[in-house]
DSSP file (Angstrom, degrees, kcal/mol; ACC not computed):
  #  RESIDUE AA STRUCTURE BP1 BP2  ACC     N-H-->O    O-->H-N    N-H-->O    O-->H-N    TCO  KAPPA ALPHA  PHI   PSI    X-CA   Y-CA   Z-CA
    1    1 A X              0   0    0      0, 0.0     2,-0.4     0, 0.0     0, 0.0   0.000 360.0 360.0 360.0 132.1   94.3  252.4  160.3
    2    2 A X        -     0   0    0      1,-0.0     2,-0.4     0, 0.0     0, 0.0  -0.655 360.0-132.1 -80.5 123.7   91.5  253.6  158.0
    3    3 A X        -     0   0    0     -2,-0.4     2,-0.2     1,-0.0     3,-0.1  -0.690  14.9-135.2 -84.1 127.4   88.5  251.4  157.9
    4    4 A X        -     0   0    0     -2,-0.4    -1,-0.0     1,-0.1     0, 0.0  -0.553  27.7-107.6 -82.2 145.3   87.3  250.6  154.4
    5    5 A X        -     0   0    0     -2,-0.2     2,-0.1     1,-0.1    -1,-0.1  -0.285  38.4-111.2 -69.9 154.5   83.3  250.8  153.9
    6    6 A X     >  -     0   0    0      1,-0.1     4,-2.1    -3,-0.1     3,-0.3  -0.446  22.8-108.7 -83.8 167.8   81.6  247.5  153.5
    7    7 A X  H  > S+     0   0    0      1,-0.3     4,-2.7     2,-0.2     5,-0.2   0.902 121.3  56.2 -61.8 -39.5   80.0  246.3  150.3
    8    8 A X  H  > S+     0   0    0      1,-0.2     4,-2.7     2,-0.2    -1,-0.3   0.926 107.1  48.8 -58.6 -40.8   76.6  246.8  151.9
    9    9 A X  H  > S+     0   0    0     -3,-0.3     4,-2.5     1,-0.2    -2,-0.2   0.929 110.6  50.2 -60.4 -45.4   77.5  250.4  152.6
   10   10 A X  H  X S+     0   0    0     -4,-2.1     4,-2.5     1,-0.2    -2,-0.2   0.872 111.8  46.9 -58.6 -44.4   78.6  251.0  149.2
   11   11 A X  H  X S+     0   0    0     -4,-2.7     4,-2.4     2,-0.2    -1,-0.2   0.910 113.0  49.6 -62.4 -45.4   75.4  249.5  147.8
   12   12 A X  H  X S+     0   0    0     -4,-2.7     4,-1.9    -5,-0.2    -2,-0.2   0.870 111.7  47.9 -66.1 -35.8   73.3  251.5  150.1
   13   13 A X  H  X S+     0   0    0     -4,-2.5     4,-1.6    -5,-0.2    -1,-0.2   0.946 111.6  51.6 -70.5 -41.3   75.1  254.8  149.2
   14   14 A X  H  < S+     0   0    0     -4,-2.5     7,-0.3     1,-0.2    -2,-0.2   0.911 110.3  48.4 -60.7 -40.8   74.8  254.0  145.5
   15   15 A X  H  < S+     0   0    0     -4,-2.4     3,-0.3     1,-0.2    -1,-0.2   0.820 113.3  47.0 -67.5 -30.2   71.1  253.4  145.8
   16   16 A X  H  < S+     0   0    0     -4,-1.9    -1,-0.2     1,-0.2     2,-0.2   0.670 122.6  35.3 -75.6 -22.9   70.6  256.7  147.8
   17   17 A X    >X  +     0   0    0     -4,-1.6     4,-1.2    -5,-0.2     3,-1.2  -0.564  59.6 167.0-141.0  76.6   72.6  258.6  145.4
   18   18 A X  H 3> S+     0   0    0     -3,-0.3     4,-2.4     1,-0.3     5,-0.2   0.847  80.8  65.1 -64.7 -28.6   72.2  257.5  141.7
   19   19 A X  H 3> S+     0   0    0      1,-0.2     4,-2.4     2,-0.2    -1,-0.3   0.912  96.8  54.2 -58.3 -37.5   74.0  260.7  140.6
   20   20 A X  H <> S+     0   0    0     -3,-1.2     4,-2.9     2,-0.2    -1,-0.2   0.905 106.4  53.3 -63.1 -41.0   77.2  259.5  142.3
   21   21 A X  H  X S+     0   0    0     -4,-1.2     4,-2.2    -7,-0.3     5,-0.2   0.983 110.4  47.4 -54.4 -62.6   76.9  256.1  140.2
   22   22 A X  H  X S+     0   0    0     -4,-2.4     4,-2.3     1,-0.3    -1,-0.2   0.859 109.8  51.4 -58.0 -37.4   76.7  258.1  137.1
   23   23 A X  H  X S+     0   0    0     -4,-2.4     4,-2.2    -5,-0.2    -1,-0.3   0.908 109.8  50.5 -59.5 -44.5   79.6  260.3  138.1
   24   24 A X  H  X S+     0   0    0     -4,-2.9     4,-1.9     2,-0.2    -2,-0.2   0.867 110.1  49.8 -63.5 -30.6   81.7  257.2  138.8
   25   25 A X  H  X S+     0   0    0     -4,-2.2     4,-1.8     2,-0.2    -2,-0.2   0.890 110.3  49.5 -74.9 -35.5   80.8  255.8  135.5
   26   26 A X  H  X S+     0   0    0     -4,-2.3     4,-1.6    -5,-0.2    -2,-0.2   0.845 111.8  51.0 -63.6 -32.0   81.8  259.1  133.8
   27   27 A X  H  X S+     0   0    0     -4,-2.2     4,-2.1     2,-0.2    -2,-0.2   0.877 107.8  49.7 -66.8 -43.6   85.0  259.0  135.7
   28   28 A X  H  X S+     0   0    0     -4,-1.9     4,-2.0     2,-0.2     8,-0.2   0.831 110.5  51.3 -67.8 -36.6   85.8  255.4  134.7
   29   29 A X  H  < S+     0   0    0     -4,-1.8    -2,-0.2     1,-0.2    -1,-0.2   0.865 114.4  45.8 -73.5 -35.1   85.1  256.4  130.9
   30   30 A X  H  < S+     0   0    0     -4,-1.6     3,-0.4     2,-0.2    -2,-0.2   0.833 117.2  40.4 -72.4 -35.3   87.5  259.3  131.3
   31   31 A X  H  < S+     0   0    0     -4,-2.1    -2,-0.2     1,-0.2    -3,-0.2   0.808 133.8  20.5 -87.5 -26.4   90.3  257.5  133.1
   32   32 A X    >X  +     0   0    0     -4,-2.0     4,-1.7    -5,-0.2     3,-0.5  -0.370  68.0 157.8-141.3  57.5   90.1  254.4  131.0
   33   33 A X  H 3> S+     0   0    0     -3,-0.4     4,-2.9     1,-0.2     5,-0.2   0.795  73.3  55.8 -61.6 -27.4   88.3  255.1  127.7
   34   34 A X  H 3> S+     0   0    0      1,-0.2     4,-2.6     2,-0.2     5,-0.2   0.905 107.4  50.1 -71.2 -34.3   89.8  252.2  125.8
   35   35 A X  H <> S+     0   0    0     -3,-0.5     4,-1.7     2,-0.2    -2,-0.2   0.935 114.3  44.0 -69.6 -38.9   88.5  249.7  128.3
   36   36 A X  H  X S+     0   0    0     -4,-1.7     4,-2.6    -8,-0.2    -2,-0.2   0.944 115.6  47.3 -57.7 -52.4   85.0  251.1  128.2
   37   37 A X  H  X S+     0   0    0     -4,-2.9     4,-2.2     1,-0.2    -2,-0.2   0.853 108.2  54.5 -60.4 -37.4   85.0  251.5  124.5
   38   38 A X  H  X S+     0   0    0     -4,-2.6     4,-2.8     2,-0.2    -1,-0.2   0.900 108.9  50.0 -63.1 -43.0   86.2  247.9  124.0
   39   39 A X  H  X S+     0   0    0     -4,-1.7     4,-2.6    -5,-0.2    -2,-0.2   0.955 113.0  48.4 -58.1 -48.5   83.3  246.7  126.2
   40   40 A X  H  X S+     0   0    0     -4,-2.6     4,-1.9     1,-0.2    -2,-0.2   0.869 108.9  50.3 -55.4 -40.6   81.0  248.7  124.1
   41   41 A X  H  X S+     0   0    0     -4,-2.2     4,-2.4     2,-0.2     5,-0.2   0.906 107.6  53.5 -65.9 -48.8   82.3  247.4  120.9
   42   42 A X  H  X S+     0   0    0     -4,-2.8     4,-2.6     1,-0.2    -2,-0.2   0.943 109.8  51.3 -54.3 -44.6   81.9  243.8  122.2
   43   43 A X  H  X S+     0   0    0     -4,-2.6     4,-2.3     1,-0.2    -2,-0.2   0.888 108.3  50.8 -57.3 -39.3   78.2  244.7  122.9
   44   44 A X  H  X S+     0   0    0     -4,-1.9     4,-2.5     2,-0.2    -1,-0.2   0.902 108.2  50.3 -68.3 -40.8   77.8  246.0  119.4
   45   45 A X  H  X S+     0   0    0     -4,-2.4     4,-2.2     2,-0.2    55,-0.3   0.883 112.6  47.6 -60.5 -41.0   79.2  243.0  117.8
   46   46 A X  H  X S+     0   0    0     -4,-2.6     4,-1.5    -5,-0.2     6,-0.2   0.913 110.8  52.5 -62.3 -40.5   76.7  240.8  120.0
   47   47 A X  H ><>S+     0   0    0     -4,-2.3     5,-2.4     1,-0.2     3,-0.6   0.939 110.2  47.7 -66.4 -46.3   73.8  243.0  119.1
   48   48 A X  H ><5S+     0   0    0     -4,-2.5     3,-1.5     1,-0.2    -1,-0.2   0.907 108.8  55.1 -59.1 -42.7   74.7  242.7  115.3
   49   49 A X  H 3<5S+     0   0    0     -4,-2.2    -1,-0.2     1,-0.3    -2,-0.2   0.816 109.5  45.3 -64.5 -28.4   74.9  239.0  115.7
   50   50 A X  T <<5S-     0   0    0     -4,-1.5    -1,-0.3    -3,-0.6    -2,-0.2   0.405 122.6-103.5 -94.0  10.2   71.5  238.7  117.2
   51   51 A X  T < 5S+     0   0    0     -3,-1.5     2,-1.4    -4,-0.4    -3,-0.2   0.493  77.6 136.6  90.4   2.9   70.0  241.0  114.5
   52   52 A X     >< +     0   0    0     -5,-2.4     4,-1.6    -6,-0.2    -1,-0.2  -0.688  20.8 169.8 -90.8  91.0   69.7  244.1  116.8
   53   53 A X  H  > S+     0   0    0     -2,-1.4     4,-0.9     2,-0.2    -1,-0.2   0.864  75.5  54.6 -70.9 -39.6   71.0  246.6  114.4
   54   54 A X  H  4 S+     0   0    0      1,-0.2     4,-0.4    -3,-0.2     3,-0.4   0.876 109.4  51.6 -63.4 -33.6   70.0  249.7  116.6
   55   55 A X  H >4 S+     0   0    0      1,-0.2     3,-1.1     2,-0.2     4,-0.3   0.883 104.0  56.6 -63.0 -42.5   72.1  247.9  119.4
   56   56 A X  H 3< S+     0   0    0     -4,-1.6     3,-0.3     1,-0.2    -1,-0.2   0.684 103.6  54.1 -62.4 -18.9   75.0  247.6  117.1
   57   57 A X  T >< S+     0   0    0     -4,-0.9     3,-2.5    -3,-0.4    -1,-0.2   0.586  78.6 100.1 -88.6 -12.2   75.0  251.5  116.5
   58   58 A X  T <  S+     0   0    0     -3,-1.1    -1,-0.2    -4,-0.4    -2,-0.1   0.766  83.1  42.5 -49.2 -39.3   75.2  252.4  120.2
   59   59 A X  T 3  S+     0   0    0     -3,-0.3    85,-2.2    -4,-0.3     2,-0.3   0.421  96.3 102.7 -93.4   6.9   79.0  253.2  120.4
   60   60 A X  E <  S-a  144   0A   0     -3,-2.5    85,-0.2    83,-0.2     2,-0.1  -0.674  73.5-121.1 -96.1 142.0   79.0  255.1  117.1
   61   61 A X  E >   -     0   0A   0     83,-2.7     3,-1.4    -2,-0.3    19,-0.1  -0.464  26.8-116.4 -66.9 148.2   79.0  258.9  116.8
   62   62 A X  E 3  S+     0   0A   0      1,-0.3    19,-1.2    18,-0.1    20,-0.2   0.809 116.0  46.5 -55.9 -32.5   76.1  260.4  114.9
   63   63 A X  E 3  S+     0   0A   0     17,-0.2    -1,-0.3    18,-0.1    -2,-0.1  -0.091  85.1 153.5 -99.0  30.7   78.4  261.6  112.2
   64   64 A X  E <   -     0   0A   0     -3,-1.4    16,-3.0    15,-0.1     2,-0.5  -0.266  38.1-144.2 -64.4 146.0   80.5  258.4  111.7
   65   65 A X  E     -aB 146  79A   0     80,-1.9    82,-2.5    14,-0.2     2,-0.5  -0.964  19.3-170.0-108.0 120.3   82.3  257.5  108.6
   66   66 A X  E     -aB 147  78A   0     12,-3.4    12,-3.0    -2,-0.5     2,-0.5  -0.948   2.0-169.4-119.0 123.7   82.1  253.8  108.0
   67   67 A X  E     -aB 148  77A   0     80,-2.8    82,-2.3    -2,-0.5     2,-0.4  -0.938   9.6-175.8-119.7 130.8   84.3  252.2  105.2
   68   68 A X  E     - B   0  76A   0      8,-2.9     8,-1.2    -2,-0.5    82,-0.1  -0.929  38.5-102.2-111.0 139.2   84.2  248.7  103.8
   69   69 A X    >   -     0   0    0     -2,-0.4     3,-2.1     6,-0.2    81,-0.1  -0.293  30.9-115.2 -64.1 155.2   86.7  247.6  101.2
   70   70 A X  T 3  S+     0   0    0      1,-0.3     5,-0.4     5,-0.2     4,-0.2   0.793 114.5  58.9 -59.5 -29.0   85.5  247.5   97.7
   71   71 A X  T 3  S+     0   0    0      3,-0.1    -1,-0.3     2,-0.1     2,-0.1   0.576  88.4  92.7 -77.5  -8.2   85.9  243.8   97.5
   72   72 A X  S X  S-     0   0    0     -3,-2.1     3,-2.3     1,-0.1     2,-0.5  -0.466  96.9 -92.5 -83.5 154.1   83.5  243.3  100.5
   73   73 A X  T 3  S+     0   0    0      1,-0.3    -1,-0.1    -2,-0.1    -2,-0.1  -0.578 119.2  10.2 -67.9 117.9   79.7  242.7   99.7
   74   74 A X  T 3  S+     0   0    0     -2,-0.5    -1,-0.3     1,-0.2    -6,-0.1   0.728  96.3 179.4  79.0  26.3   78.2  246.3   99.8
   75   75 A X    <   +     0   0    0     -3,-2.3     2,-0.3    -5,-0.4    -1,-0.2  -0.216  28.1  78.5 -58.7 149.1   81.8  247.6   99.9
   76   76 A X  E    S-B   68   0A   0     -8,-1.2    -8,-2.9     2,-0.0     2,-0.4  -0.894  80.3 -56.1 142.5-173.3   82.1  251.5  100.1
   77   77 A X  E     -B   67   0A   0     -2,-0.3     2,-0.4   -10,-0.2   -10,-0.2  -0.850  41.1-166.8-110.0 143.2   81.8  254.3  102.4
   78   78 A X  E     -B   66   0A   0    -12,-3.0   -12,-3.4    -2,-0.4     2,-0.4  -0.964   7.8-150.2-130.4 140.7   78.7  255.1  104.5
   79   79 A X  E  >  -B   65   0A   0     -2,-0.4     4,-0.9   -14,-0.2   -14,-0.2  -0.933  51.0  -6.1-122.7 138.0   78.0  258.3  106.4
   80   80 A X  H  > S-     0   0    0    -16,-3.0     4,-2.5    -2,-0.4   -17,-0.2   0.073  91.9 -67.5  72.2 168.8   76.1  258.9  109.6
   81   81 A X  H  > S+     0   0    0    -19,-1.2     4,-2.9     1,-0.2    -1,-0.2   0.834 133.4  53.9 -62.1 -36.3   74.0  256.5  111.7
   82   82 A X  H  > S+     0   0    0    -20,-0.2     4,-1.7     2,-0.2    -1,-0.2   0.893 109.9  45.7 -68.5 -36.5   71.5  256.2  109.0
   83   83 A X  H  X S+     0   0    0     -4,-0.9     4,-2.0     2,-0.2    -2,-0.2   0.914 116.1  46.3 -66.2 -47.5   74.0  255.2  106.3
   84   84 A X  H  X S+     0   0    0     -4,-2.5     4,-3.1     1,-0.2     5,-0.3   0.909 110.8  52.9 -66.7 -38.8   75.7  252.7  108.7
   85   85 A X  H  X S+     0   0    0     -4,-2.9     4,-1.9     1,-0.2    -1,-0.2   0.906 110.3  49.3 -62.9 -39.1   72.2  251.3  109.8
   86   86 A X  H  X S+     0   0    0     -4,-1.7     4,-1.9     2,-0.2    -1,-0.2   0.910 111.9  47.4 -63.4 -46.4   71.4  250.8  106.1
   87   87 A X  H  X S+     0   0    0     -4,-2.0     4,-2.5     2,-0.2    -2,-0.2   0.897 114.4  44.9 -60.9 -46.9   74.7  249.0  105.4
   88   88 A X  H  X S+     0   0    0     -4,-3.1     4,-2.1     2,-0.2    -1,-0.2   0.835 112.7  51.5 -71.9 -32.6   74.4  246.7  108.5
   89   89 A X  H  X S+     0   0    0     -4,-1.9     4,-1.6    -5,-0.3    -1,-0.2   0.910 113.8  44.6 -71.3 -40.0   70.7  245.8  107.7
   90   90 A X  H  X S+     0   0    0     -4,-1.9     4,-1.1     2,-0.2    -2,-0.2   0.898 111.9  53.5 -71.5 -40.5   71.7  244.9  104.1
   91   91 A X  H  < S+     0   0    0     -4,-2.5     3,-0.3     1,-0.2    -2,-0.2   0.912 112.2  43.4 -62.9 -41.2   74.7  243.0  105.3
   92   92 A X  H >< S+     0   0    0     -4,-2.1     3,-1.4     1,-0.2    -1,-0.2   0.805 108.6  59.5 -74.0 -26.7   72.5  240.9  107.7
   93   93 A X  H 3< S+     0   0    0     -4,-1.6    -1,-0.2     1,-0.3    -2,-0.2   0.759  98.0  60.9 -72.7 -23.0   69.9  240.4  105.0
   94   94 A X  T 3< S+     0   0    0     -4,-1.1    29,-2.3    -3,-0.3     2,-0.3   0.457  94.2  80.7 -80.9  -3.0   72.4  238.8  102.9
   95   95 A X  E <   -C  122   0A   0     -3,-1.4    27,-0.3    27,-0.3     3,-0.1  -0.792  55.1-163.4-110.6 148.6   73.0  236.0  105.3
   96   96 A X  E    S-     0   0A   0     25,-3.2     2,-0.3     1,-0.5    26,-0.2   0.827  85.8 -28.8 -83.8 -48.7   71.2  232.8  106.0
   97   97 A X  E    S+C  121   0A   0     24,-1.6    24,-2.9    -3,-0.1    -1,-0.5  -0.975  81.4 113.0-163.6 161.5   73.1  232.6  109.2
   98   98 A X  E     -C  120   0A   0     -2,-0.3     2,-0.3    22,-0.3    22,-0.2  -0.937  35.7-121.2 158.1 178.1   76.3  233.6  110.7
   99   99 A X  E     -C  119   0A   0     20,-1.3    20,-3.0    -2,-0.3     2,-0.5  -0.988   8.3-144.6-152.9 158.0   78.3  235.7  113.2
  100  100 A X  E     -C  118   0A   0     -2,-0.3     2,-0.5   -55,-0.3    18,-0.2  -0.936  29.3-170.0-126.4 100.4   81.0  238.3  113.4
  101  101 A X  E     -C  117   0A   0     16,-2.0    16,-2.6    -2,-0.5     2,-0.4  -0.809  20.4-130.9-106.9 123.5   82.9  237.4  116.6
  102  102 A X  E     +C  116   0A   0     -2,-0.5    14,-0.3    14,-0.2     3,-0.1  -0.647  27.6 176.5 -70.9 129.4   85.6  239.9  118.0
  103  103 A X  E     +     0   0A   0     12,-3.6     2,-0.3    -2,-0.4    -1,-0.2   0.867  58.9   3.5 -96.2 -56.6   88.8  237.9  118.7
  104  104 A X  E     -C  115   0A   0     11,-0.9    11,-3.0     2,-0.0    -1,-0.4  -0.952  57.4-149.1-139.0 151.0   91.3  240.5  119.9
  105  105 A X  E     -C  114   0A   0     -2,-0.3     2,-0.4     9,-0.2     9,-0.2  -0.982  10.7-174.6-124.4 137.4   91.5  244.1  120.6
  106  106 A X  E     -C  113   0A   0      7,-2.1     7,-3.5    -2,-0.4     2,-0.5  -0.995  12.5-148.0-133.3 137.0   94.4  246.4  120.2
  107  107 A X  E     +C  112   0A   0     -2,-0.4     2,-0.4     5,-0.2     5,-0.2  -0.856  16.5 173.8-111.7 133.2   94.7  250.1  121.2
  108  108 A X  E >   -C  111   0A   0      3,-3.6     3,-2.2    -2,-0.5     2,-0.3  -0.856  66.1 -68.9-135.1  94.1   96.9  252.6  119.2
  109  109 A X  T 3  S-     0   0    0     -2,-0.4    -1,-0.1     1,-0.3    52,-0.1  -0.390 120.4  -6.1  58.9-122.2   96.3  256.0  120.6
  110  110 A X  T 3  S+     0   0    0     -2,-0.3    29,-2.7    50,-0.1     2,-0.4   0.350 122.0  87.2 -87.7  11.3   92.8  257.0  119.7
  111  111 A X  E <   -CD 108 138A   0     -3,-2.2    -3,-3.6    27,-0.2     2,-0.5  -0.890  56.9-161.3-117.1 136.7   92.3  253.9  117.5
  112  112 A X  E     -CD 107 137A   0     25,-2.9    25,-2.4    -2,-0.4     2,-0.5  -0.962  10.0-155.7-114.0 120.0   91.1  250.4  118.5
  113  113 A X  E     -CD 106 136A   0     -7,-3.5    -7,-2.1    -2,-0.5     2,-0.5  -0.797   7.9-163.9 -91.9 130.7   91.8  247.5  116.1
  114  114 A X  E     -CD 105 135A   0     21,-3.2    21,-1.8    -2,-0.5     2,-0.6  -0.958  10.7-149.2-115.8 131.0   89.5  244.6  116.4
  115  115 A X  E     -CD 104 134A   0    -11,-3.0   -12,-3.6    -2,-0.5   -11,-0.9  -0.832  27.3-167.5 -90.9 128.6   90.4  241.2  114.8
  116  116 A X  E     -CD 102 133A   0     17,-2.0    17,-2.7    -2,-0.6     2,-0.7  -0.956  21.2-154.2-123.1 138.0   87.2  239.6  113.8
  117  117 A X  E     -CD 101 132A   0    -16,-2.6   -16,-2.0    -2,-0.4     2,-0.6  -0.914  12.9-163.2-108.5 108.9   86.3  236.2  112.7
  118  118 A X  E     -CD 100 131A   0     13,-2.6    13,-2.7    -2,-0.7     2,-0.7  -0.759   7.3-175.2 -94.5 125.0   83.2  236.0  110.5
  119  119 A X  E     +CD  99 130A   0    -20,-3.0   -20,-1.3    -2,-0.6     2,-0.3  -0.856  28.3 160.7-120.6  96.7   81.7  232.6  110.3
  120  120 A X  E     -CD  98 129A   0      9,-2.9     9,-3.1    -2,-0.7     2,-0.4  -0.867  39.3-158.2-129.5 155.4   78.9  233.1  107.7
  121  121 A X  E     -C   97   0A   0    -24,-2.9   -25,-3.2    -2,-0.3   -24,-1.6  -0.940  28.3-139.0-125.7 110.1   76.5  231.3  105.2
  122  122 A X  E >   -C   95   0A   0     -2,-0.4     3,-1.0     5,-0.3   -27,-0.3  -0.143  33.4 -85.5 -57.1 151.4   75.1  233.5  102.6
  123  123 A X  T 3  S+     0   0    0    -29,-2.3    -1,-0.1     1,-0.2     3,-0.1  -0.270 114.1  21.0 -62.1 153.9   71.5  233.3  101.5
  124  124 A X  T 3  S+     0   0    0      1,-0.2     2,-0.3    -3,-0.1    -1,-0.2   0.807 109.3 101.5  55.6  36.4   70.8  230.6   98.8
  125  125 A X    <   -     0   0    0     -3,-1.0    -1,-0.2    -4,-0.1   -29,-0.1  -0.997  57.2-161.6-143.5 145.0   74.0  228.8   99.7
  126  126 A X        +     0   0    0     -2,-0.3     2,-0.3    -3,-0.1    -1,-0.1   0.433  66.3 101.6-100.6   2.3   74.9  225.8  101.7
  127  127 A X        -     0   0    0     -5,-0.1     2,-0.4     2,-0.0    -5,-0.3  -0.654  60.2-146.1 -84.5 135.7   78.5  226.8  102.0
  128  128 A X        -     0   0    0     -2,-0.3     2,-0.4    -7,-0.1    -7,-0.2  -0.821  11.4-154.7 -99.0 148.0   80.0  228.3  105.1
  129  129 A X  E     -D  120   0A   0     -9,-3.1    -9,-2.9    -2,-0.4     2,-0.5  -0.984   6.5-157.8-124.5 129.4   82.7  230.8  104.9
  130  130 A X  E     +D  119   0A   0     -2,-0.4     2,-0.4   -11,-0.2   -11,-0.2  -0.906  18.9 178.4-100.7 119.3   85.3  231.6  107.5
  131  131 A X  E     -D  118   0A   0    -13,-2.7   -13,-2.6    -2,-0.5     2,-0.5  -0.985  16.2-158.0-127.1 136.5   86.8  235.1  107.1
  132  132 A X  E     +D  117   0A   0     -2,-0.4     2,-0.2   -15,-0.2   -15,-0.2  -0.956  32.3 145.4-108.8 127.8   89.4  236.7  109.3
  133  133 A X  E     -D  116   0A   0    -17,-2.7   -17,-2.0    -2,-0.5     2,-0.3  -0.745  38.6-119.4-147.5-165.5   89.5  240.4  109.1
  134  134 A X  E     -DE 115 150A   0     16,-2.0    16,-3.8   -19,-0.2     2,-0.4  -0.981   9.3-160.0-150.6 134.4   90.1  243.6  111.2
  135  135 A X  E     -DE 114 149A   0    -21,-1.8   -21,-3.2    -2,-0.3     2,-0.6  -0.954  10.8-158.3-108.7 127.7   87.9  246.5  111.9
  136  136 A X  E     -DE 113 148A   0     12,-2.9    12,-2.3    -2,-0.4     2,-0.4  -0.932   6.5-167.7-113.0 121.7   89.7  249.9  113.1
  137  137 A X  E     -DE 112 147A   0    -25,-2.4   -25,-2.9    -2,-0.6     2,-0.5  -0.888  11.9-147.5-103.7 133.8   87.6  252.4  115.0
  138  138 A X  E     -DE 111 146A   0      8,-2.4     7,-1.9    -2,-0.4     8,-1.1  -0.860  21.9-151.9 -93.8 134.9   88.8  256.0  115.6
  139  139 A X  E     + E   0 144A   0    -29,-2.7     2,-0.3    -2,-0.5     5,-0.2  -0.941  22.1 169.1-116.1 129.1   87.6  257.2  119.0
  140  140 A X  E >  S- E   0 143A   0      3,-2.4     3,-1.9    -2,-0.5    -2,-0.0  -0.981  70.9 -11.1-141.5 130.2   86.8  260.7  119.9
  141  141 A X  T 3  S-     0   0    0     -2,-0.3     3,-0.1     1,-0.3  -111,-0.0   0.864 129.2 -52.2  47.2  46.1   84.9  261.9  123.1
  142  142 A X  T 3  S+     0   0    0      1,-0.2     2,-0.3  -113,-0.1    -1,-0.3   0.565 120.6  92.6  78.1   8.6   83.9  258.4  123.9
  143  143 A X  E <  S- E   0 140A   0     -3,-1.9    -3,-2.4   -83,-0.0     2,-0.7  -0.898  79.2-108.0-129.2 158.6   82.3  257.5  120.4
  144  144 A X  E     +aE  60 139A   0    -85,-2.2   -83,-2.7    -2,-0.3    -5,-0.3  -0.829  32.8 175.9 -83.8 113.1   83.5  255.9  117.3
  145  145 A X  E     +     0   0A   0     -7,-1.9   -80,-1.9    -2,-0.7     2,-0.3   0.614  68.0  20.1 -91.7 -17.3   83.8  258.7  114.7
  146  146 A X  E     -aE  65 138A   0     -8,-1.1    -8,-2.4   -82,-0.2     2,-0.3  -0.992  58.0-170.6-151.9 144.8   85.3  256.4  112.0
  147  147 A X  E     -aE  66 137A   0    -82,-2.5   -80,-2.8    -2,-0.3     2,-0.4  -0.941   4.6-174.3-144.8 125.6   85.5  252.7  111.2
  148  148 A X  E     -aE  67 136A   0    -12,-2.3   -12,-2.9    -2,-0.3     2,-0.4  -0.955  11.9-151.0-121.2 125.5   87.6  251.2  108.5
  149  149 A X  E     - E   0 135A   0    -82,-2.3     2,-0.4    -2,-0.4   -14,-0.2  -0.744  12.0-166.7-101.2 142.8   87.4  247.5  107.7
  150  150 A X  E     - E   0 134A   0    -16,-3.8   -16,-2.0    -2,-0.4     3,-0.0  -0.971  24.8-153.2-133.1 142.6   90.4  245.6  106.3
  151  151 A X  S    S+     0   0    0     -2,-0.4     2,-0.5   -18,-0.2   -19,-0.2   0.748  90.1  61.7 -82.8 -19.6   90.6  242.3  104.7
  152  152 A X     >  -     0   0    0      1,-0.1     4,-2.0   -18,-0.1     5,-0.1  -0.924  68.6-159.9-105.4 117.9   94.3  242.0  106.0
  153  153 A X  H  > S+     0   0    0     -2,-0.5     4,-2.1     1,-0.2     5,-0.1   0.894  91.7  52.2 -71.3 -36.8   94.8  242.1  109.6
  154  154 A X  H  > S+     0   0    0      2,-0.2     4,-3.1     1,-0.2    -1,-0.2   0.918 107.4  55.7 -58.2 -43.7   98.5  243.1  109.5
  155  155 A X  H  > S+     0   0    0      1,-0.2     4,-2.6     2,-0.2     5,-0.2   0.935 106.5  49.8 -55.4 -51.8   97.5  246.0  107.2
  156  156 A X  H  X S+     0   0    0     -4,-2.0     4,-2.6     1,-0.2    -1,-0.2   0.910 111.3  48.0 -55.4 -45.6   94.9  247.2  109.8
  157  157 A X  H  X S+     0   0    0     -4,-2.1     4,-2.5     1,-0.2     5,-0.2   0.935 113.6  47.6 -67.9 -45.6   97.5  247.1  112.6
  158  158 A X  H  X S+     0   0    0     -4,-3.1     4,-2.0     2,-0.2    -1,-0.2   0.882 113.8  47.1 -60.5 -37.7  100.0  249.0  110.4
  159  159 A X  H  X S+     0   0    0     -4,-2.6     4,-2.5    -5,-0.2     5,-0.3   0.950 115.8  45.0 -61.5 -54.0   97.4  251.6  109.3
  160  160 A X  H  X S+     0   0    0     -4,-2.6     4,-2.3     1,-0.2    -2,-0.2   0.914 114.2  49.1 -62.0 -44.6   96.3  252.2  113.0
  161  161 A X  H  X S+     0   0    0     -4,-2.5     4,-1.9    -5,-0.2    -1,-0.2   0.890 113.5  45.1 -63.2 -42.4   99.8  252.3  114.2
  162  162 A X  H  X S+     0   0    0     -4,-2.0     4,-1.7    -5,-0.2    -1,-0.2   0.857 112.3  52.2 -81.3 -26.2  101.0  254.9  111.6
  163  163 A X  H  X S+     0   0    0     -4,-2.5     4,-1.2     2,-0.2    -1,-0.2   0.882 108.4  52.1 -66.2 -38.3   97.8  257.0  112.1
  164  164 A X  H  X S+     0   0    0     -4,-2.3     4,-0.6    -5,-0.3    -2,-0.2   0.879 109.4  48.4 -67.9 -38.7   98.5  257.1  115.8
  165  165 A X  H  < S+     0   0    0     -4,-1.9     3,-0.5     1,-0.2    -1,-0.2   0.851 110.6  50.2 -69.6 -36.8  102.1  258.2  115.3
  166  166 A X  H  < S+     0   0    0     -4,-1.7    -1,-0.2     1,-0.2    -2,-0.2   0.712 101.1  64.5 -78.1 -16.5  101.0  261.0  112.9
  167  167 A X  H  <        0   0    0     -4,-1.2    -1,-0.2     1,-0.2    -2,-0.2   0.746 360.0 360.0 -66.9 -27.0   98.3  262.2  115.5
  168  168 A X     <        0   0    0     -4,-0.6    -1,-0.2    -3,-0.5    -2,-0.2   0.569 360.0 360.0 -90.5 360.0  101.2  263.2  117.9
C-alpha cells in the first residue's frame, strides 16, 4: 500500500518550491477554468462593493468589451480596461450606498451567467431599489473578454445557451 504524504510534508515542499505551487495553480486553472473564474468573479463583485474598482477589473482581459442595456444608468458599450473602469467609477459615484451581490452562477461553454441582486440607494434619494439582473461573461484564456448585462435573467440564460451552441 502506498503511503500518502502528510500535510506537514506538503506544506514544507510547497515552501521550498514556490514554483511547484504556481504550477499547481496553473494546472487548476487549466483543468477547471470555470471554478477558478467564478471565484475571481465573486472577488470582483466584492471589490466593486467596497469601492475597489481596480480589484473589480482583475478578471478582465485588457481588451474587454463591456455592454450595459440602454435603459441602465450609463448604458452603452465600453472598450478596454480604461473604458470599464470609467463606467464602474461613474456607476459607484451615482450611489449613496448599495451592493451588487452575485446569487448564482451558470456555465455554458465559454460563458458564465451571473444572477445579480443589486440593492442600491441612488445619490440624493432616500429610496432603496432592489434589482434582479444577470451579467454574462465570455471567457477566453482565463480572462473575461466580454461582459453583457441583461435586465431579464431568462434572456441572459437563453443568450448564453444559444451562443454556446453556435460556438460548437
